Steps between C-alpha positions, in 0.01 A plus 500: 500500500634846414432852627222559250297193598529583870411866439197407289377259768550756778320777309208271418479380861502851648257623234255221586513585873513879493273728305647801324846369417632715217878524522766273641845591632735208513820512702764229499608369838873518437553873465494789744531776242135604487325759713149633548565800276588273209190288555284814520659633180419180313140496624456870424618437144251215457223716644571801280608322180205285396673444164767275652483146637788504744805664653839334545819629659804476273861613474689602187780270390842632406787258566232233538345578161377193306727587208794432733368161616719193456445129537749221556515206260770236507674702768530812281303824497301611199223754437183393677256322274766410246408806303768672302488867580711809480481685829689809602696508824327835563198400700356849448444407135252223588125551498367515855418161655317447827464215749241432768668597825324263741296788639132532415255334270172694515226393262130492437343174613369411152854481360545151649222371274633654178858370529623759250771689689871522418650154522575355756273734701181419310277603794603865452280566193584656165543858620762495775636833625852509652615672815872539433723467807873491559658157471578465868137581585385168368676184600370174636692290747662177386862525620701640791592796279129570454451485879778756545348731238157469661642577846680805360183616325287466815760686708536781245153520346388829652809669350497333160131463419493791256825426319 
């Protein structure tokens, strides 16, 4: 079972028990880099922008740009996806690329039925608006390095929240 199946089940369960469910905010359990202001911002956007299906927090890639991705085959590195490509070493020349930052998924409840959002986040709907954050503002915890970053973020959040 993947995120989407669990999210769909949860939304349907809550919707069957509670009247008036319109929007859902989903937070992952392995990040601390979300606050009430960010949640309010996402919900305010959904409330005021009836033309969109969802809001997602993202960060802009630079050194981590997909054009710089590599894979390892037979012990050697090669461009990811085996695609031949000419890529500049100047990352500023790349078109902007964004990644979900493990922060917020906020969406209208009906999106889980349509399954038409950006893959792999199909529950987000076709019209997904980004909230762009700094890279360090979105990081989930999987390693000891991630724990250290999360501890630093919690300790310094009041000073860095508007960076």
